[in-house]
PDB file of N, CA, C and O in Angstrom:
ATOM      1  N   MET A   1      35.425  25.001  24.570  1.00  0.00           N
ATOM      2  CA  MET A   1      34.075  25.597  24.598  1.00  0.00           C
ATOM      3  C   MET A   1      33.455  24.318  22.827  1.00  0.00           C
ATOM      4  O   MET A   1      32.712  23.416  22.439  1.00  0.00           O
ATOM      5  N   ILE A   2      34.162  24.953  22.587  1.00  0.00           N
ATOM      6  CA  ILE A   2      33.365  23.958  20.926  1.00  0.00           C
ATOM      7  C   ILE A   2      33.797  22.300  21.464  1.00  0.00           C
ATOM      8  O   ILE A   2      32.946  21.506  21.864  1.00  0.00           O
ATOM      9  N   VAL A   3      34.631  22.123  21.416  1.00  0.00           N
ATOM     10  CA  VAL A   3      34.709  20.973  22.310  1.00  0.00           C
ATOM     11  C   VAL A   3      33.973  20.230  23.487  1.00  0.00           C
ATOM     12  O   VAL A   3      34.078  19.060  23.854  1.00  0.00           O
ATOM     13  N   VAL A   4      33.460  20.908  23.805  1.00  0.00           N
ATOM     14  CA  VAL A   4      31.801  20.487  24.989  1.00  0.00           C
ATOM     15  C   VAL A   4      30.123  20.982  24.162  1.00  0.00           C
ATOM     16  O   VAL A   4      28.986  20.866  24.619  1.00  0.00           O
ATOM     17  N   ALA A   5      30.650  21.616  22.643  1.00  0.00           N
ATOM     18  CA  ALA A   5      29.625  21.700  22.374  1.00  0.00           C
ATOM     19  C   ALA A   5      29.141  20.205  21.872  1.00  0.00           C
ATOM     20  O   ALA A   5      28.172  19.485  22.113  1.00  0.00           O
ATOM     21  N   TYR A   6      30.687  20.089  20.789  1.00  0.00           N
ATOM     22  CA  TYR A   6      29.952  19.410  20.118  1.00  0.00           C
ATOM     23  C   TYR A   6      29.806  17.876  20.336  1.00  0.00           C
ATOM     24  O   TYR A   6      29.067  17.137  19.686  1.00  0.00           O
ATOM     25  N   LEU A   7      30.679  17.499  21.414  1.00  0.00           N
ATOM     26  CA  LEU A   7      30.487  16.314  22.208  1.00  0.00           C
ATOM     27  C   LEU A   7      28.987  16.238  23.081  1.00  0.00           C
ATOM     28  O   LEU A   7      28.562  15.116  23.358  1.00  0.00           O
ATOM     29  N   LEU A   8      27.799  18.076  23.721  1.00  0.00           N
ATOM     30  CA  LEU A   8      26.969  18.025  23.830  1.00  0.00           C
ATOM     31  C   LEU A   8      26.289  17.449  22.682  1.00  0.00           C
ATOM     32  O   LEU A   8      25.644  16.428  22.919  1.00  0.00           O
ATOM     33  N   SER A   9      26.295  17.976  21.237  1.00  0.00           N
ATOM     34  CA  SER A   9      25.282  16.897  20.586  1.00  0.00           C
ATOM     35  C   SER A   9      25.823  16.503  19.900  1.00  0.00           C
ATOM     36  O   SER A   9      25.450  16.995  18.835  1.00  0.00           O
ATOM     37  N   VAL A  10      26.785  15.654  19.704  1.00  0.00           N
ATOM     38  CA  VAL A  10      27.265  13.989  19.737  1.00  0.00           C
ATOM     39  C   VAL A  10      26.250  13.126  20.283  1.00  0.00           C
ATOM     40  O   VAL A  10      25.718  12.177  19.707  1.00  0.00           O
ATOM     41  N   ALA A  11      25.951  13.705  21.891  1.00  0.00           N
ATOM     42  CA  ALA A  11      24.902  12.819  23.102  1.00  0.00           C
ATOM     43  C   ALA A  11      23.922  12.715  22.954  1.00  0.00           C
ATOM     44  O   ALA A  11      23.285  11.663  23.006  1.00  0.00           O
ATOM     45  N   VAL A  12      23.235  14.586  22.558  1.00  0.00           N
ATOM     46  CA  VAL A  12      21.957  13.933  22.524  1.00  0.00           C
ATOM     47  C   VAL A  12      21.184  13.720  20.832  1.00  0.00           C
ATOM     48  O   VAL A  12      20.010  13.930  20.529  1.00  0.00           O
ATOM     49  N   ALA A  13      22.141  13.314  20.083  1.00  0.00           N
ATOM     50  CA  ALA A  13      21.904  12.562  18.513  1.00  0.00           C
ATOM     51  C   ALA A  13      21.905  11.428  19.057  1.00  0.00           C
ATOM     52  O   ALA A  13      20.820  10.904  18.804  1.00  0.00           O
ATOM     53  N   LEU A  14      22.683  10.609  19.812  1.00  0.00           N
ATOM     54  CA  LEU A  14      23.436   9.288  20.432  1.00  0.00           C
ATOM     55  C   LEU A  14      21.750   8.500  21.707  1.00  0.00           C
ATOM     56  O   LEU A  14      21.417   7.344  21.967  1.00  0.00           O
ATOM     57  N   VAL A  15      21.081  10.070  22.194  1.00  0.00           N
ATOM     58  CA  VAL A  15      19.633   9.777  22.898  1.00  0.00           C
ATOM     59  C   VAL A  15      19.176   9.742  21.721  1.00  0.00           C
ATOM     60  O   VAL A  15      18.955   8.580  21.380  1.00  0.00           O
ATOM     61  N   VAL A  16      18.890  10.624  20.807  1.00  0.00           N
ATOM     62  CA  VAL A  16      17.580  11.053  19.743  1.00  0.00           C
ATOM     63  C   VAL A  16      17.653   9.507  19.369  1.00  0.00           C
ATOM     64  O   VAL A  16      16.634   8.877  19.654  1.00  0.00           O
ATOM     65  N   LEU A  17      18.561   8.881  18.852  1.00  0.00           N
ATOM     66  CA  LEU A  17      18.306   7.813  18.001  1.00  0.00           C
ATOM     67  C   LEU A  17      18.482   6.442  18.906  1.00  0.00           C
ATOM     68  O   LEU A  17      17.985   5.474  18.331  1.00  0.00           O
ATOM     69  N   ALA A  18      18.898   6.224  19.806  1.00  0.00           N
ATOM     70  CA  ALA A  18      18.318   5.348  20.809  1.00  0.00           C
ATOM     71  C   ALA A  18      17.335   5.486  21.003  1.00  0.00           C
ATOM     72  O   ALA A  18      16.896   4.338  20.926  1.00  0.00           O
ATOM     73  N   THR A  19      16.511   6.131  21.238  1.00  0.00           N
ATOM     74  CA  THR A  19      14.761   6.374  21.379  1.00  0.00           C
ATOM     75  C   THR A  19      14.090   6.168  20.007  1.00  0.00           C
ATOM     76  O   THR A  19      12.908   5.832  19.946  1.00  0.00           O
ATOM     77  N   ALA A  20      14.603   6.304  19.255  1.00  0.00           N
ATOM     78  CA  ALA A  20      14.187   5.894  17.917  1.00  0.00           C
ATOM     79  C   ALA A  20      14.099   4.440  17.518  1.00  0.00           C
ATOM     80  O   ALA A  20      13.241   3.753  16.964  1.00  0.00           O
ATOM     81  N   LEU A  21      15.476   4.200  18.072  1.00  0.00           N
ATOM     82  CA  LEU A  21      15.258   2.616  17.991  1.00  0.00           C
ATOM     83  C   LEU A  21      14.778   1.839  19.119  1.00  0.00           C
ATOM     84  O   LEU A  21      15.273   0.734  19.342  1.00  0.00           O
ATOM     85  N   ARG A  22      14.397   2.038  19.421  1.00  0.00           N
ATOM     86  CA  ARG A  22      13.724   1.150  21.238  1.00  0.00           C
ATOM     87  C   ARG A  22      12.542   0.287  20.489  1.00  0.00           C
ATOM     88  O   ARG A  22      12.022   0.574  19.410  1.00  0.00           O
ATOM     89  N   ARG A  23      12.279  -0.716  21.237  1.00  0.00           N
ATOM     90  CA  ARG A  23      11.674  -1.352  20.962  1.00  0.00           C
ATOM     91  C   ARG A  23      10.571  -1.343  21.495  1.00  0.00           C
ATOM     92  O   ARG A  23      10.590  -1.163  22.713  1.00  0.00           O
ATOM     93  N   ARG A  24       9.271  -1.518  20.858  1.00  0.00           N
ATOM     94  CA  ARG A  24       7.691  -1.190  21.013  1.00  0.00           C
ATOM     95  C   ARG A  24       7.410  -2.070  21.471  1.00  0.00           C
ATOM     96  O   ARG A  24       8.239  -2.896  21.089  1.00  0.00           O
ATOM     97  N   PRO A  25       6.681  -2.566  22.151  1.00  0.00           N
ATOM     98  CA  PRO A  25       5.527  -3.705  22.759  1.00  0.00           C
ATOM     99  C   PRO A  25       4.231  -3.629  21.936  1.00  0.00           C
ATOM    100  O   PRO A  25       3.233  -2.957  22.197  1.00  0.00           O
ATOM    101  N   THR A  26       4.445  -4.473  20.859  1.00  0.00           N
ATOM    102  CA  THR A  26       3.239  -4.822  20.019  1.00  0.00           C
ATOM    103  C   THR A  26       1.855  -5.281  20.329  1.00  0.00           C
ATOM    104  O   THR A  26       1.650  -6.373  20.858  1.00  0.00           O
ATOM    105  N   ALA A  27       1.186  -4.698  20.098  1.00  0.00           N
ATOM    106  CA  ALA A  27      -0.505  -5.743  20.480  1.00  0.00           C
ATOM    107  C   ALA A  27      -0.959  -6.452  19.768  1.00  0.00           C
ATOM    108  O   ALA A  27      -1.109  -6.000  18.633  1.00  0.00           O
ATOM    109  N   ALA A  28      -1.447  -7.992  20.030  1.00  0.00           N
ATOM    110  CA  ALA A  28      -2.190  -9.108  18.994  1.00  0.00           C
ATOM    111  C   ALA A  28      -2.097  -8.412  17.884  1.00  0.00           C
ATOM    112  O   ALA A  28      -2.167  -7.202  17.672  1.00  0.00           O
ATOM    113  N   LEU A  29      -1.971  -9.097  17.367  1.00  0.00           N
ATOM    114  CA  LEU A  29      -2.502  -8.944  15.647  1.00  0.00           C
ATOM    115  C   LEU A  29      -4.268  -8.989  15.230  1.00  0.00           C
ATOM    116  O   LEU A  29      -4.731 -10.102  14.979  1.00  0.00           O
ATOM    117  N   PRO A  30      -4.993  -8.045  15.181  1.00  0.00           N
ATOM    118  CA  PRO A  30      -6.446  -9.146  15.405  1.00  0.00           C
ATOM    119  C   PRO A  30      -6.943 -10.116  14.344  1.00  0.00           C
ATOM    120  O   PRO A  30      -6.399 -10.323  13.259  1.00  0.00           O
ATOM    121  N   THR A  31      -7.711 -10.507  14.666  1.00  0.00           N
ATOM    122  CA  THR A  31      -7.720 -12.471  13.399  1.00  0.00           C
ATOM    123  C   THR A  31      -8.787 -11.513  12.087  1.00  0.00           C
ATOM    124  O   THR A  31      -9.750 -10.754  12.206  1.00  0.00           O
ATOM    125  N   PRO A  32      -8.207 -11.904  11.193  1.00  0.00           N
ATOM    126  CA  PRO A  32      -9.211 -10.956  10.298  1.00  0.00           C
ATOM    127  C   PRO A  32     -10.524 -11.645  10.373  1.00  0.00           C
ATOM    128  O   PRO A  32     -10.988 -12.463  11.168  1.00  0.00           O
ATOM    129  N   PRO A  33     -11.123 -10.895   8.984  1.00  0.00           N
ATOM    130  CA  PRO A  33     -12.772 -10.822   9.438  1.00  0.00           C
ATOM    131  C   PRO A  33     -12.907 -11.813   7.783  1.00  0.00           C
ATOM    132  O   PRO A  33     -12.544 -11.481   6.654  1.00  0.00           O
ATOM    133  N   THR A  34     -13.708 -13.345   8.368  1.00  0.00           N
ATOM    134  CA  THR A  34     -13.981 -13.536   7.682  1.00  0.00           C
ATOM    135  C   THR A  34     -14.631 -13.701   6.270  1.00  0.00           C
ATOM    136  O   THR A  34     -15.803 -13.393   6.487  1.00  0.00           O
ATOM    137  N   PRO A  35     -14.546 -13.951   5.212  1.00  0.00           N
ATOM    138  CA  PRO A  35     -15.127 -12.774   3.525  1.00  0.00           C
ATOM    139  C   PRO A  35     -16.078 -14.021   3.519  1.00  0.00           C
ATOM    140  O   PRO A  35     -16.465 -15.156   3.798  1.00  0.00           O
ATOM    141  N   THR A  36     -16.111 -12.400   2.774  1.00  0.00           N
ATOM    142  CA  THR A  36     -18.001 -12.984   2.051  1.00  0.00           C
ATOM    143  C   THR A  36     -17.698 -14.052   1.480  1.00  0.00           C
ATOM    144  O   THR A  36     -16.533 -14.327   1.191  1.00  0.00           O
ATOM    145  N   PRO A  37     -18.880 -14.951   1.185  1.00  0.00           N
ATOM    146  CA  PRO A  37     -18.993 -15.717   0.238  1.00  0.00           C
ATOM    147  C   PRO A  37     -19.787 -14.458  -1.725  1.00  0.00           C
ATOM    148  O   PRO A  37     -20.399 -13.407  -1.917  1.00  0.00           O
ATOM    149  N   ALA A  38     -19.415 -15.132  -2.237  1.00  0.00           N
ATOM    150  CA  ALA A  38     -19.248 -14.460  -3.447  1.00  0.00           C
ATOM    151  C   ALA A  38     -21.073 -14.366  -4.535  1.00  0.00           C
ATOM    152  O   ALA A  38     -21.606 -15.362  -5.024  1.00  0.00           O
ATOM    153  N   PRO A  39     -21.245 -13.924  -4.566  1.00  0.00           N
ATOM    154  CA  PRO A  39     -22.221 -14.353  -5.330  1.00  0.00           C
ATOM    155  C   PRO A  39     -22.655 -15.305  -7.075  1.00  0.00           C
ATOM    156  O   PRO A  39     -22.222 -15.121  -8.212  1.00  0.00           O
ATOM    157  N   ALA A  40     -23.415 -16.049  -6.659  1.00  0.00           N
ATOM    158  CA  ALA A  40     -23.642 -17.164  -7.882  1.00  0.00           C
ATOM    159  C   ALA A  40     -23.389 -17.203  -9.023  1.00  0.00           C
ATOM    160  O   ALA A  40     -22.766 -18.094  -9.600  1.00  0.00           O
ATOM    161  N   ALA A  41     -24.312 -15.247  -9.941  1.00  0.00           N
ATOM    162  CA  ALA A  41     -23.557 -15.066 -10.811  1.00  0.00           C
ATOM    163  C   ALA A  41     -23.747 -13.138 -10.445  1.00  0.00           C
ATOM    164  O   ALA A  41     -24.206 -12.671  -9.403  1.00  0.00           O
ATOM    165  N   LEU A  42     -23.338 -12.499 -11.411  1.00  0.00           N
ATOM    166  CA  LEU A  42     -23.222 -12.023 -10.914  1.00  0.00           C
ATOM    167  C   LEU A  42     -25.100 -10.761 -11.784  1.00  0.00           C
ATOM    168  O   LEU A  42     -25.674 -11.452 -12.626  1.00  0.00           O
ATOM    169  N   PRO A  43     -25.633  -9.670 -11.639  1.00  0.00           N
ATOM    170  CA  PRO A  43     -26.721  -9.066 -11.801  1.00  0.00           C
ATOM    171  C   PRO A  43     -26.917  -8.638 -13.791  1.00  0.00           C
ATOM    172  O   PRO A  43     -26.014  -8.045 -14.381  1.00  0.00           O
ATOM    173  N   ASP A  44     -27.662  -8.892 -14.200  1.00  0.00           N
ATOM    174  CA  ASP A  44     -27.675  -8.322 -15.625  1.00  0.00           C
ATOM    175  C   ASP A  44     -27.260  -6.615 -16.010  1.00  0.00           C
ATOM    176  O   ASP A  44     -27.067  -6.403 -17.207  1.00  0.00           O
ATOM    177  N   GLU A  45     -27.143  -5.601 -15.200  1.00  0.00           N
ATOM    178  CA  GLU A  45     -26.902  -4.231 -15.621  1.00  0.00           C
ATOM    179  C   GLU A  45     -25.814  -4.930 -15.360  1.00  0.00           C
ATOM    180  O   GLU A  45     -25.678  -5.481 -16.452  1.00  0.00           O
ATOM    181  N   ALA A  46     -24.449  -5.526 -14.345  1.00  0.00           N
ATOM    182  CA  ALA A  46     -23.043  -5.272 -14.316  1.00  0.00           C
ATOM    183  C   ALA A  46     -22.549  -6.047 -15.500  1.00  0.00           C
ATOM    184  O   ALA A  46     -21.565  -5.547 -16.045  1.00  0.00           O
ATOM    185  N   GLN A  47     -23.068  -7.295 -16.083  1.00  0.00           N
ATOM    186  CA  GLN A  47     -22.524  -8.121 -16.777  1.00  0.00           C
ATOM    187  C   GLN A  47     -22.745  -7.189 -18.275  1.00  0.00           C
ATOM    188  O   GLN A  47     -22.130  -7.582 -19.266  1.00  0.00           O
ATOM    189  N   ALA A  48     -23.411  -6.269 -18.359  1.00  0.00           N
ATOM    190  CA  ALA A  48     -23.307  -4.903 -19.652  1.00  0.00           C
ATOM    191  C   ALA A  48     -22.270  -4.851 -19.598  1.00  0.00           C
ATOM    192  O   ALA A  48     -21.302  -5.075 -20.325  1.00  0.00           O
ATOM    193  N   ASP A  49     -22.608  -4.295 -17.981  1.00  0.00           N
ATOM    194  CA  ASP A  49     -21.506  -2.452 -18.066  1.00  0.00           C
ATOM    195  C   ASP A  49     -20.162  -3.648 -17.817  1.00  0.00           C
ATOM    196  O   ASP A  49     -19.223  -2.946 -17.442  1.00  0.00           O
ATOM    197  N   ILE A  50     -19.626  -5.305 -17.871  1.00  0.00           N
ATOM    198  CA  ILE A  50     -18.362  -5.458 -17.867  1.00  0.00           C
ATOM    199  C   ILE A  50     -18.286  -6.228 -19.308  1.00  0.00           C
ATOM    200  O   ILE A  50     -17.264  -6.889 -19.494  1.00  0.00           O
ATOM    201  N   ARG A  51     -19.036  -6.212 -20.095  1.00  0.00           N
ATOM    202  CA  ARG A  51     -18.980  -6.520 -21.481  1.00  0.00           C
ATOM    203  C   ARG A  51     -18.713  -5.218 -22.060  1.00  0.00           C
ATOM    204  O   ARG A  51     -18.298  -5.609 -23.151  1.00  0.00           O
ATOM    205  N   VAL A  52     -18.642  -3.816 -22.130  1.00  0.00           N
ATOM    206  CA  VAL A  52     -19.075  -2.283 -22.393  1.00  0.00           C
ATOM    207  C   VAL A  52     -16.984  -2.195 -22.194  1.00  0.00           C
ATOM    208  O   VAL A  52     -16.239  -2.151 -23.173  1.00  0.00           O
ATOM    209  N   ILE A  53     -16.607  -2.192 -21.070  1.00  0.00           N
ATOM    210  CA  ILE A  53     -15.691  -2.267 -20.534  1.00  0.00           C
ATOM    211  C   ILE A  53     -14.467  -2.831 -21.248  1.00  0.00           C
ATOM    212  O   ILE A  53     -13.514  -2.125 -21.579  1.00  0.00           O
ATOM    213  N   LEU A  54     -14.561  -4.357 -21.503  1.00  0.00           N
ATOM    214  CA  LEU A  54     -13.757  -5.203 -21.858  1.00  0.00           C
ATOM    215  C   LEU A  54     -13.684  -4.949 -23.773  1.00  0.00           C
ATOM    216  O   LEU A  54     -12.661  -4.984 -24.455  1.00  0.00           O
ATOM    217  N   ALA A  55     -14.671  -4.778 -24.109  1.00  0.00           N
ATOM    218  CA  ALA A  55     -15.082  -4.176 -25.698  1.00  0.00           C
ATOM    219  C   ALA A  55     -14.616  -2.895 -25.998  1.00  0.00           C
ATOM    220  O   ALA A  55     -14.585  -2.515 -27.168  1.00  0.00           O
ATOM    221  N   ALA A  56     -14.088  -1.870 -24.662  1.00  0.00           N
ATOM    222  CA  ALA A  56     -13.444  -0.987 -24.990  1.00  0.00           C
ATOM    223  C   ALA A  56     -11.865  -0.332 -25.021  1.00  0.00           C
ATOM    224  O   ALA A  56     -11.205   0.601 -25.479  1.00  0.00           O
ATOM    225  N   ALA A  57     -11.775  -1.703 -24.071  1.00  0.00           N
ATOM    226  CA  ALA A  57      -9.930  -1.840 -23.661  1.00  0.00           C
ATOM    227  C   ALA A  57      -9.314  -2.604 -24.360  1.00  0.00           C
ATOM    228  O   ALA A  57      -8.087  -2.594 -24.260  1.00  0.00           O
ATOM    229  N   ALA A  58     -10.215  -3.876 -25.663  1.00  0.00           N
ATOM    230  CA  ALA A  58      -9.976  -4.318 -26.626  1.00  0.00           C
ATOM    231  C   ALA A  58      -9.543  -3.495 -27.559  1.00  0.00           C
ATOM    232  O   ALA A  58      -8.641  -3.763 -28.352  1.00  0.00           O
ATOM    233  N   GLN A  59     -10.353  -2.144 -27.494  1.00  0.00           N
ATOM    234  CA  GLN A  59     -10.076  -1.634 -28.812  1.00  0.00           C
ATOM    235  C   GLN A  59      -8.961  -0.925 -28.978  1.00  0.00           C
ATOM    236  O   GLN A  59      -8.060  -0.840 -29.813  1.00  0.00           O
ATOM    237  N   LEU A  60      -9.390  -0.217 -27.505  1.00  0.00           N
ATOM    238  CA  LEU A  60      -7.944   0.777 -27.503  1.00  0.00           C
ATOM    239  C   LEU A  60      -6.315   0.103 -27.687  1.00  0.00           C
ATOM    240  O   LEU A  60      -5.306   0.569 -28.217  1.00  0.00           O
ATOM    241  N   ALA A  61      -6.553  -1.060 -27.066  1.00  0.00           N
ATOM    242  CA  ALA A  61      -5.397  -2.054 -27.209  1.00  0.00           C
ATOM    243  C   ALA A  61      -5.161  -2.686 -29.158  1.00  0.00           C
ATOM    244  O   ALA A  61      -4.093  -2.860 -29.746  1.00  0.00           O
ATOM    245  N   ALA A  62      -6.078  -2.815 -29.504  1.00  0.00           N
ATOM    246  CA  ALA A  62      -5.732  -2.708 -30.702  1.00  0.00           C
ATOM    247  C   ALA A  62      -4.878  -0.868 -31.239  1.00  0.00           C
ATOM    248  O   ALA A  62      -3.801  -0.746 -31.822  1.00  0.00           O
ATOM    249  N   ARG A  63      -5.307  -0.343 -31.032  1.00  0.00           N
ATOM    250  CA  ARG A  63      -5.531   1.186 -31.186  1.00  0.00           C
ATOM    251  C   ARG A  63      -3.621   1.185 -30.585  1.00  0.00           C
ATOM    252  O   ARG A  63      -2.635   1.670 -31.140  1.00  0.00           O
ATOM    253  N   LEU A  64      -3.694   0.743 -29.820  1.00  0.00           N
ATOM    254  CA  LEU A  64      -2.363   1.193 -29.341  1.00  0.00           C
ATOM    255  C   LEU A  64      -1.326   0.222 -29.641  1.00  0.00           C
ATOM    256  O   LEU A  64      -0.291   0.558 -29.066  1.00  0.00           O
ATOM    257  N   THR A  65      -1.149  -1.121 -30.484  1.00  0.00           N
ATOM    258  CA  THR A  65      -0.473  -2.173 -30.710  1.00  0.00           C
ATOM    259  C   THR A  65       0.063  -1.456 -31.783  1.00  0.00           C
ATOM    260  O   THR A  65      -0.557  -0.651 -32.478  1.00  0.00           O
ATOM    261  N   PRO A  66       1.448  -1.833 -31.913  1.00  0.00           N
ATOM    262  CA  PRO A  66       2.012  -0.471 -33.278  1.00  0.00           C
ATOM    263  C   PRO A  66       1.873  -2.420 -34.346  1.00  0.00           C
ATOM    264  O   PRO A  66       2.061  -3.547 -33.887  1.00  0.00           O
ATOM    265  N   THR A  67       1.563  -2.075 -35.501  1.00  0.00           N
ATOM    266  CA  THR A  67       1.530  -2.942 -36.624  1.00  0.00           C
ATOM    267  C   THR A  67       2.650  -3.980 -37.348  1.00  0.00           C
ATOM    268  O   THR A  67       3.287  -3.340 -38.184  1.00  0.00           O
ATOM    269  N   ALA A  68       2.899  -4.800 -37.308  1.00  0.00           N
ATOM    270  CA  ALA A  68       3.656  -5.398 -37.416  1.00  0.00           C
ATOM    271  C   ALA A  68       3.860  -5.478 -39.121  1.00  0.00           C
ATOM    272  O   ALA A  68       4.757  -6.169 -39.604  1.00  0.00           O
TER     273      ALA A  68
END
């Protein structure tokens, strides 16, 4: 009786494995959208924000860099 239960569980496991590993048809990949062109220049407020972020990053790097 135990042998029958073992063989049945092995058969079920093989069916589950075969179902999980079967190939599924794949749809054609959609074409990627064309990228939008970058603006010629950033707005002034964006440039100021970027300068503030870069200055803060430089200060943090200087603070975290061990002195030699």
